[in-house]
Structures are given as structure tokens and as C-alpha cells.
C-alpha positions in Angstrom: 90.8 67.6 75.3 87.5 67.2 77.0 86.6 63.9 75.2 88.9 62.2 72.8 88.0 60.1 69.8 91.3 58.2 70.1 91.0 54.4 69.4 93.6 53.4 72.0 95.7 54.9 74.8 98.8 55.4 72.7 96.8 57.6 70.3 95.2 59.4 73.3 98.6 60.3 74.6 99.8 61.5 71.3 96.9 64.0 71.1 98.1 66.0 74.1 97.7 69.7 73.0 100.9 71.3 71.6 101.1 74.2 74.1 101.4 71.9 77.1 102.4 68.7 75.5 105.7 68.0 77.3 104.7 68.2 80.9 101.2 66.8 80.2 102.3 63.9 78.2 105.0 63.0 80.7 102.5 63.0 83.5 99.8 61.1 81.6 102.4 58.5 80.5 103.4 58.1 84.1 99.8 57.6 85.2 99.4 55.0 82.5 102.6 53.2 83.6 101.4 53.2 87.3 98.0 51.8 86.3 99.5 49.1 84.2 101.9 48.2 86.9 99.5 48.1 89.8 96.3 47.0 88.3 97.1 43.4 87.5 94.1 41.6 86.0 92.6 44.8 84.8 92.0 45.6 81.1 93.1 48.9 79.6 90.4 50.4 77.4 89.2 53.7 76.0 85.9 54.6 77.7 84.0 57.9 77.5 87.0 59.3 75.5 89.6 58.6 78.1 91.9 55.8 79.2 90.1 53.5 81.7 90.9 50.3 83.6 88.2 47.6 83.9 87.9 44.5 86.0 85.2 42.0 85.0 83.8 44.6 82.5 83.5 47.4 85.1 85.5 50.5 85.0 87.2 51.3 88.3 89.9 53.8 87.3 90.3 56.3 84.5 92.3 59.4 83.8 91.9 62.4 81.4 93.7 65.4 80.1 91.3 68.2 80.7 91.7 71.8 79.7 92.6 73.2 83.1 93.9 69.9 84.8 94.6 66.3 84.7 91.8 64.2 86.1 92.3 60.9 87.9 89.0 59.1 88.3 88.7 56.9 91.3 85.4 55.1 90.7 85.2 53.1 94.0 83.5 54.8 96.9 85.0 52.3 99.4 88.6 53.3 98.3 87.8 57.0 98.4 86.4 56.6 101.9 89.5 54.7 103.1 91.7 57.5 101.9 89.5 60.4 103.0 92.3 61.9 105.2 94.9 61.8 102.4 92.5 63.1 99.8 91.2 66.0 102.0 94.1 68.3 101.0 93.6 67.7 97.3 91.2 69.1 94.7 88.7 66.3 94.8 85.2 66.1 93.2 82.8 63.2 93.9 85.0 60.7 92.1 87.6 62.9 90.4 91.0 63.9 91.7 92.1 67.0 89.8 95.8 68.0 89.4 96.1 71.5 88.0 99.9 71.3 87.6 101.2 68.1 86.1 104.6 68.4 87.9 102.8 68.4 91.3 100.9 65.2 90.9 101.2 63.1 94.0 102.3 59.9 92.3 102.7 58.1 95.7 99.1 58.8 96.6 98.0 57.6 93.1 100.1 54.4 93.5 98.5 53.8 97.0 94.9 54.3 95.5 95.7 51.9 92.7 97.0 49.3 95.1 93.9 49.6 97.3 91.7 49.3 94.2 93.5 46.3 92.9 93.5 44.6 96.4 89.8 43.7 96.5 87.0 43.8 94.0 84.4 46.4 94.7 81.4 48.2 93.1 82.2 51.2 91.0 79.8 54.2 91.6 
């Protein structure tokens, strides 16, 4: 689902493709729950066809169900730099952490990244 036309995150989660729906939806639902739990003061929105979390109108976190993986977008360079050692062993693009197998998502790392993002305002890239 490269870019969704869902109007809200509930609809987005319901659109998970049939062939991989169970594991994908469970992982996406868990990512959403972590974001909602850890990102106090952020607003959940749909941006660029994916769930995103904004503070003061600026997106700092997002996630997406891609064809080959689940993407977790960490849009703050300062947080990525602070976690460089822990991110080094993961499939990481410029601002995108890719999880090819939903059952192998490192939710503890995700929680720590969310906490670091929420702890201080920063400038998204």
C-alpha cells in the first residue's frame, strides 16, 4: 500500500492487504498504540498517505505499510544520531527504519525512539 487514500488511521489499518493482513495489521496496530502512548501532546493525522504524529504542526514520526516491509519514519536527525549505535544493525535509510518481517519489529527500540522524540522539541528533516 505505497500511498493510502484513507481519511483516518482506523481506515488505514483496515486497508492492510488480505494476503498479509493478520501479521501486518497486528504490527501496525501495535506501532500506533506505542505512538499514542509515548507521544503525549502530539496530534495523530494522515500525511502523505500514512499515519503521522505532529507537534506544533510539524510531523516528527510516521509509519507505513509498504509492499516489502513496514516503514517507521523517524524524522528528527538529532534522535537518529543519538541512537546511531542501536540503529546500525537495522535496515535504515535516511529517515526510514524498515522492518521486513512484522514479527521481528524491535518494539523496545521503537518505544525508546518515541520517548526520545517526545522528550524535547526538535526540527524535523
